[in-house]
matplotlib code that plots the C-alpha trace (Angstrom):
import matplotlib.pyplot as plt

x = [85.9, 88.6, 91.5, 93.7, 97.5, 97.7, 101.4, 102.0, 100.8, 102.3, 102.3, 104.5, 102.7, 105.1, 103.2, 105.9, 104.4, 103.4, 100.8, 98.3, 96.6, 95.4, 94.3, 92.4, 90.8, 89.2, 88.4, 91.2, 92.7, 96.0, 97.4, 98.3, 95.2, 93.1, 95.0, 94.9, 91.2, 90.4, 92.4, 90.7, 87.2, 88.3, 89.7, 93.0, 95.5, 98.7, 100.2, 103.8, 104.5, 106.7, 108.2, 106.0, 107.7, 108.2, 108.7, 112.2, 111.8, 113.1, 111.4, 110.4, 113.4, 113.4, 113.9, 110.8, 109.1, 110.4, 109.3, 105.4, 105.8, 106.7, 104.1, 101.5, 102.4, 103.2, 100.5, 102.7, 106.1, 108.6, 109.8, 112.9, 113.2, 116.5, 117.7, 120.1, 123.6, 126.3, 125.8, 121.9, 122.3, 125.1, 122.6, 119.7, 121.6, 123.2, 119.8, 118.2, 120.9, 120.0, 116.4, 115.0, 111.4, 112.3, 110.1, 111.7, 113.1, 111.7, 113.1, 111.3, 111.7, 110.5, 110.8, 114.6, 116.2, 117.5, 116.8, 116.6, 120.0, 122.0, 125.1, 125.1, 122.1, 124.0, 125.4, 121.1, 120.3, 123.3, 122.1, 118.4, 119.1, 121.6, 118.4, 115.6, 113.9, 112.0, 112.8, 110.0, 110.0, 107.8, 106.3, 103.7, 102.3, 104.0, 102.5, 104.2, 104.0, 107.8, 108.4, 110.2, 108.0, 110.7, 112.3, 109.3, 108.2, 108.0, 109.6, 112.8, 112.8, 113.4, 116.9, 117.4, 115.2, 117.4, 120.8, 119.6, 117.0, 117.6, 116.4, 112.6, 111.4, 107.9, 106.4, 104.3, 100.9, 101.1, 102.9, 99.4, 98.8, 101.0, 99.3, 99.6, 103.2, 103.4, 101.4, 104.2, 107.0, 105.0, 104.6, 108.1, 109.9, 109.7, 110.9, 108.7, 105.4, 103.2, 100.9, 97.6, 98.2, 97.1, 94.9, 92.0, 91.3, 88.1, 86.8, 86.3, 82.8, 84.0, 85.1, 82.6, 83.6, 87.3, 87.1, 85.3, 88.2, 90.8, 89.3, 89.2, 92.7, 94.1, 91.7, 93.3, 96.8, 96.3, 94.8, 98.1, 100.2, 98.2, 97.1, 97.2, 99.8, 102.2, 99.9, 99.8, 97.1, 97.9, 95.8, 98.6, 97.1, 96.3, 96.2, 93.4, 91.3, 90.7, 87.1, 88.2, 90.8, 88.9, 86.0, 88.4, 89.3, 85.7, 85.3, 88.3, 87.1, 89.0, 88.0, 87.7, 91.3, 93.2, 91.2, 92.4, 95.9, 95.7, 94.2, 96.8, 98.2, 100.9, 102.0, 102.7, 105.2, 106.5, 107.4, 107.9, 105.3]
y = [88.9, 90.2, 92.7, 91.4, 91.6, 91.1, 89.7, 89.9, 92.8, 94.3, 98.0, 99.8, 102.8, 101.9, 101.4, 98.3, 96.3, 93.2, 92.6, 95.4, 92.7, 91.2, 94.7, 95.2, 91.6, 92.4, 95.9, 97.8, 100.9, 99.6, 102.4, 103.2, 105.2, 102.3, 99.9, 101.8, 102.0, 98.6, 97.7, 99.9, 98.9, 95.2, 95.9, 95.0, 97.0, 96.5, 95.0, 94.0, 95.5, 93.4, 93.9, 93.2, 92.1, 94.6, 94.2, 92.8, 90.1, 92.8, 93.3, 97.1, 98.4, 97.9, 101.6, 102.4, 99.6, 101.9, 105.0, 103.6, 102.2, 105.5, 107.2, 104.6, 106.4, 103.2, 101.0, 99.3, 97.6, 96.4, 93.0, 93.4, 91.4, 89.9, 88.5, 85.7, 87.3, 88.5, 92.1, 92.1, 90.2, 92.7, 95.7, 94.3, 93.2, 96.9, 98.5, 96.4, 97.3, 101.0, 100.3, 99.7, 99.2, 96.2, 93.0, 90.4, 89.3, 87.6, 85.2, 84.8, 80.9, 80.1, 83.7, 82.9, 79.5, 79.2, 76.7, 78.1, 76.4, 78.2, 79.4, 82.6, 83.4, 82.0, 85.6, 86.9, 84.0, 84.7, 88.2, 87.2, 84.3, 86.9, 89.6, 87.4, 88.3, 85.7, 84.9, 84.6, 82.4, 82.4, 79.1, 77.5, 79.0, 82.1, 85.2, 84.9, 81.7, 81.6, 80.8, 77.6, 75.3, 72.7, 76.1, 76.9, 73.7, 74.0, 70.4, 72.3, 74.1, 71.0, 70.9, 74.5, 73.8, 70.7, 72.7, 76.1, 75.0, 78.4, 80.2, 81.2, 80.2, 81.4, 79.4, 81.9, 81.1, 77.9, 76.4, 76.2, 73.9, 71.7, 72.4, 69.1, 69.3, 72.4, 70.8, 68.4, 71.0, 72.8, 69.7, 68.4, 72.0, 74.0, 76.7, 76.8, 78.4, 79.0, 82.0, 81.7, 84.9, 85.0, 81.8, 83.4, 85.4, 87.0, 86.5, 82.7, 81.3, 78.6, 80.9, 79.2, 75.8, 76.6, 78.6, 75.5, 73.1, 75.3, 75.7, 71.8, 71.6, 73.9, 72.6, 69.2, 70.6, 72.0, 68.8, 67.1, 69.7, 69.3, 73.1, 76.5, 78.1, 78.2, 79.6, 83.3, 85.5, 87.3, 88.8, 89.1, 92.5, 93.1, 89.3, 88.8, 91.4, 91.5, 90.2, 87.4, 86.4, 86.8, 84.8, 82.0, 82.2, 81.8, 78.6, 77.0, 74.2, 75.4, 76.6, 80.4, 80.2, 79.0, 81.6, 84.3, 82.9, 82.9, 86.4, 88.1, 86.4, 84.3, 87.1, 89.1, 86.4, 85.6, 89.1, 90.5, 93.1]
z = [95.4, 97.7, 97.0, 94.2, 93.1, 89.2, 89.2, 85.5, 83.1, 80.0, 78.5, 76.3, 74.4, 71.5, 68.2, 67.7, 70.4, 69.0, 71.8, 70.1, 67.9, 71.5, 72.8, 69.4, 70.0, 73.9, 72.7, 74.8, 74.5, 75.6, 77.7, 81.2, 82.0, 81.0, 82.8, 86.0, 85.5, 84.9, 88.1, 90.3, 88.7, 89.6, 92.8, 91.8, 94.3, 92.7, 89.5, 88.3, 85.0, 82.4, 79.0, 76.0, 72.7, 70.1, 66.4, 65.7, 68.4, 71.4, 74.4, 75.8, 77.3, 81.1, 81.5, 79.8, 82.3, 85.1, 83.7, 83.4, 87.0, 88.4, 86.1, 87.7, 91.3, 93.2, 91.7, 89.3, 90.2, 87.5, 86.6, 84.3, 81.1, 80.5, 77.3, 77.5, 76.4, 79.0, 77.9, 78.7, 81.8, 83.2, 82.3, 83.9, 86.8, 87.3, 86.7, 89.3, 91.7, 91.2, 91.2, 94.8, 92.9, 91.0, 92.1, 90.0, 86.4, 83.5, 80.6, 77.5, 77.0, 73.4, 72.0, 72.2, 71.5, 75.1, 78.0, 81.4, 82.6, 79.9, 81.9, 80.3, 82.8, 85.8, 86.8, 86.9, 89.1, 91.4, 91.9, 92.3, 95.0, 96.8, 96.8, 97.4, 94.1, 91.8, 88.0, 86.0, 82.7, 79.5, 79.1, 76.7, 73.6, 72.3, 71.2, 67.8, 65.3, 64.9, 69.0, 69.9, 71.7, 72.4, 74.5, 76.0, 77.4, 81.1, 81.9, 80.6, 83.9, 86.0, 85.2, 87.0, 89.7, 90.5, 90.7, 91.9, 95.1, 96.4, 93.3, 93.4, 90.2, 88.7, 85.5, 83.6, 82.0, 83.9, 81.0, 79.1, 77.4, 79.5, 82.7, 84.3, 83.6, 85.8, 88.6, 88.6, 89.0, 91.4, 93.4, 93.2, 93.7, 97.1, 95.1, 91.9, 91.5, 88.7, 87.6, 85.6, 83.5, 79.6, 79.7, 78.3, 75.4, 74.1, 70.5, 70.5, 69.7, 72.5, 75.2, 77.8, 77.1, 77.0, 80.2, 81.9, 80.4, 81.7, 85.1, 85.2, 84.2, 86.7, 89.4, 88.7, 88.8, 91.9, 93.3, 92.2, 93.9, 97.0, 97.3, 95.9, 98.0, 94.8, 92.4, 91.5, 89.6, 86.6, 83.8, 81.1, 80.1, 77.3, 76.1, 78.8, 80.5, 84.4, 84.3, 82.3, 84.4, 87.8, 86.2, 85.7, 89.2, 90.2, 88.5, 90.2, 92.4, 95.5, 98.8, 99.7, 101.6, 98.6, 96.1, 98.4, 98.6, 94.6, 94.2, 96.8, 99.4, 97.4, 95.1, 98.5, 99.4, 96.2, 95.1, 98.6, 98.2]

ax = plt.figure().add_subplot(projection="3d")
ax.plot(x, y, z, "-o")
ax.set_aspect("equal")
plt.show()
């Protein structure tokens, strides 16, 4: 495998982190030292760090994400999570103005009952367009059972892409289980991309069959979109491990140029790395 960029990792070092059960399932310690070690041993040169959800329905503060990135000595770069209210949008934009390290933003569709085209997010989108920064959107299944699939369905992003063609949009988790729908969005909109993070979790007795099924669905979506130049690699650590995520890429029926683009080239373009 060539050198890789992981465009979707989480970390908090907070006991209220709701991703700890996934770390336990995958046999992970879930700390900065382990994450950096796993990246090095799997030839992952850079990572983008996103807030995990904490108990109480809130994300880890972006200031803590910045701190963890700085402790990584340049290996990790921050993506700021933005909640859909005027105060949080203003705070995130102001922090981004002061933080040259930021590589984009994330909105947690499905965890909150908001759609991507909600007007409260307009100042964030305008700033992101002006600064050439992407906005990532959680889509598909949620890590908690009380999430709203109506709000997490990837097709709801079509409305935003229609009115914001200058906004670079990244659909997280390839909209799983609505993978073919995301293939259509990537095909339709020049400004829409998708990551393949968090698709494989350890512990299932059907893991091998599930990975084959995922690889088949992703391959068909890539064929539908006409290529893989808008597909971005991510692990969603600790939800998935580098080993499982890289194995999924190996199973895609694409040529080596597309595989290399998925693993690093596309992320360099999308996140200005």
